[in-house]
C-alpha positions in Angstrom: -9.9 4.1 -17.6 -9.0 7.8 -18.2 -6.6 9.3 -15.6 -9.1 12.0 -14.6 -12.2 9.8 -14.3 -13.3 9.3 -10.7 -12.2 6.0 -9.2 -12.9 3.9 -6.2 -9.5 3.4 -4.4 -8.8 0.9 -1.6 -5.7 2.0 0.3 -4.1 0.3 3.3 -2.0 2.1 5.8 -4.0 5.3 5.3 -3.4 7.1 8.6 0.1 8.4 8.4 3.1 9.0 6.1 2.7 8.2 2.5 -0.8 6.7 3.1 -2.2 9.8 4.6 -0.7 12.0 1.9 -2.2 9.8 -0.8 -5.6 10.0 0.9 -5.6 13.7 0.9 -4.5 14.0 -2.7 -6.8 11.4 -4.1 -9.8 13.0 -2.3 -8.7 16.5 -3.6 -8.7 15.1 -7.1 -12.3 13.7 -6.7 -11.7 10.0 -6.1 -13.4 7.9 -3.5 -11.0 6.6 -0.9 -11.7 3.5 1.2 -8.9 3.3 3.7 -7.7 1.4 6.7 -5.1 1.7 9.5 -4.4 0.3 12.9 -5.0 3.4 15.0 -8.6 3.9 16.0 -7.9 7.6 16.9 -6.3 8.4 13.6 -9.0 6.6 11.7 -11.6 8.6 13.5 -9.7 11.8 12.5 -10.0 10.7 8.9 -13.7 10.0 9.2 -14.2 13.5 10.6 -12.2 15.1 7.8 -13.5 13.0 4.9 -17.2 12.1 5.0 -19.0 9.5 2.9 -18.6 8.2 0.2 -15.1 8.0 1.7 -14.8 5.2 4.3 -12.1 4.5 6.9 -11.8 1.5 9.2 -9.5 0.5 12.0 -8.0 -2.9 11.4 -4.8 -4.8 11.2 -4.1 -6.2 7.7 -2.0 -9.0 9.1 -5.2 -10.5 10.6 -7.4 -12.2 8.0 -10.2 -12.3 10.5 -10.3 -8.4 10.3 -9.6 -8.1 6.6 -12.4 -10.4 5.5 -15.4 -8.6 7.0 -13.9 -5.2 6.0 -13.6 -6.3 2.4 -17.0 -7.8 2.4 -18.6 -4.6 3.7 -16.8 -2.4 1.1 -17.6 -4.7 -1.8 -21.2 -4.7 -0.8 -21.5 -1.0 -0.5 -19.0 0.2 -3.2 -18.4 -2.7 -5.6 -14.9 -3.8 -6.6 -12.2 -1.1 -6.4 -10.7 0.4 -9.5 -7.3 0.7 -7.7 -6.2 -1.5 -4.8 -3.1 0.0 -3.2 -1.3 -2.1 -0.6 0.7 0.5 1.2 0.7 -0.6 4.9 4.1 -1.6 6.1 6.4 -1.8 9.1 10.2 -2.0 9.5 12.4 -3.6 12.1 14.5 -1.7 14.5 17.9 -1.3 12.8 20.1 -4.3 13.9 22.0 -7.2 12.4 19.7 -10.0 11.5 20.8 -12.3 14.3 19.9 -9.6 16.9 16.4 -9.1 15.6 13.9 -10.8 18.0 11.8 -13.4 16.4 8.5 -11.6 17.3 9.8 -8.5 15.6 10.8 -10.5 12.5 7.4 -12.1 12.4 5.7 -8.8 12.6 7.5 -7.4 9.6 6.6 -10.5 7.5 3.0 -10.6 8.9 2.3 -7.0 7.9 4.4 -6.5 4.8 3.8 -9.9 3.1 0.8 -11.7 4.7 -1.1 -8.4 5.0 -0.7 -7.9 1.2 -1.9 -11.4 0.6 -4.9 -11.1 2.9 -6.1 -7.9 1.2 -5.6 -9.5 -2.3 -7.4 -12.6 -1.2 -10.6 -10.7 -0.2 -10.8 -7.9 -2.9 -9.3 -9.4 -6.0 -11.9 -12.1 -6.8 -14.5 -9.4 -7.2 -12.2 -7.4 -9.4 -11.6 -10.5 -11.5 -15.3 -11.1 -11.8 -15.6 -7.6 -13.3 -12.4 -8.1 -15.3 -10.9 -4.8 -14.5 -8.8 -3.0 -11.9 -5.2 -2.6 -10.9 -3.4 -4.0 -7.8 -0.5 -1.8 -6.8 1.8 -3.2 -4.1 4.2 -0.8 -2.5 7.7 -2.3 -2.5 10.9 -0.4 -1.7 14.4 0.2 -3.1 15.3 -2.4 -0.5 13.0 -4.8 -2.4 15.5 -4.7 -5.2 18.8 -4.1 -3.4 19.8 -4.6 0.2 21.4 -2.8 3.2 22.7 -3.8 6.5 20.6 -3.8 9.6 17.3 -4.1 7.8 17.4 -7.7 6.6 13.8 -8.5 7.7 12.4 -5.5 5.8 14.5 -6.3 2.7 13.3 -9.9 2.8 9.6 -8.7 3.1 9.9 -6.3 0.2 11.8 -8.8 -2.1 8.8 -11.1 -1.3 6.4 -8.3 -2.3 8.2 -7.9 -5.7 8.0 -11.7 -6.4 4.4 -12.1 -5.2 3.3 -9.2 -7.3 5.0 -10.3 -10.5 3.6 -13.8 -10.0 0.1 -12.4 -9.4 0.4 -10.5 -12.7 0.8 -13.8 -14.5 -2.5 -15.1 -13.0 -4.8 -12.1 -13.7 -7.1 -11.9 -16.8 -6.5 -9.5 -19.6 -7.5 -5.9 -18.7 -6.2 -6.2 -15.2 -2.8 -5.7 -13.7 -0.5 -6.2 -10.7 2.4 -3.8 -10.3 5.2 -3.6 -7.7 6.0 0.1 -7.1 9.0 1.4 -5.3 7.8 4.8 -3.9 11.3 6.2 -3.7 13.1 7.7 -0.6 10.8 9.9 1.4 11.2 11.7 4.7 8.8 9.5 6.9 9.0 8.2 10.4 10.0 4.8 8.9 12.9 6.4 7.1 14.0 8.3 10.2 14.2 5.1 12.1 17.0 4.1 9.8 18.5 7.4 8.6 18.0 9.6 11.7 18.1 13.3 11.0 19.5 12.8 7.5 16.1 11.7 6.4 15.3 15.4 6.1 17.3 15.6 3.0 14.5 13.8 1.2 11.1 15.0 0.1 8.2 15.1 2.6 5.2 13.0 1.9 3.3 16.1 1.1 5.8 17.0 -1.6 6.2 13.4 -2.8 2.5 13.0 -3.4 2.3 15.7 -5.9 4.3 13.5 -8.2 3.3 10.1 -6.9 -0.5 10.3 -7.3 -0.5 11.4 -10.9 2.1 8.6 -11.6 -0.1 6.0 -9.9 -3.2 7.2 -11.8 -1.3 6.9 -15.0 -0.6 3.2 -14.6 -2.7 0.7 -16.5 -2.9 -3.0 -17.4 0.0 -2.7 -19.9 2.3 -2.1 -16.9 1.3 -5.3 -15.2 4.2 -7.3 -13.9 6.7 -4.5 -14.6 8.4 -3.1 -11.5 8.0 0.7 -11.3 9.7 3.4 -9.4 8.4 6.9 -8.5 11.3 9.3 -9.2 
């Protein structure tokens, strides 16, 4: 598919940070965005800003019981997406692994790993039936290296890398699954780790000017090849 051809894009974690910046840029470029996020208030703001055919729903990707009907509705109304971007993610409060409460560890894994699997489970079969489309799973620099005090997050992003490369082996020709490290961006998540020094890095608004064209340039030949937005 040509880079400038309008696409249907499913995007998780659409209400803030990188997700919100991508929504704004994809819409500006003429693509249809079907997004989700946990905050009903922020989802309602998106609905007011971006009218149909764009579509935004409040749900938690870690809960298959919420992902399944959302996917079914979108597939019925829009067909399979051209681009499925698993962006939703959370990070643990910075602490040594043994000090991270079990429920916090579970939440990181549930959103960052199980959430990705839930979305894939309910969108990808329709994409396979059409034999086209890309699945882009957002990883992290900490999905390829590590740092202290973010072990649960590192574990989840290493899992995303492996899951995505294994998925790439399972897809038919013409499709692709690609793990993408978005780089270091000044978001609330980064500030939870870096504090004020996060301001040294690009804002989501600046990042997206480079990121969205990069994402739109990916194709099935990139399947299974870890990518980094620089």
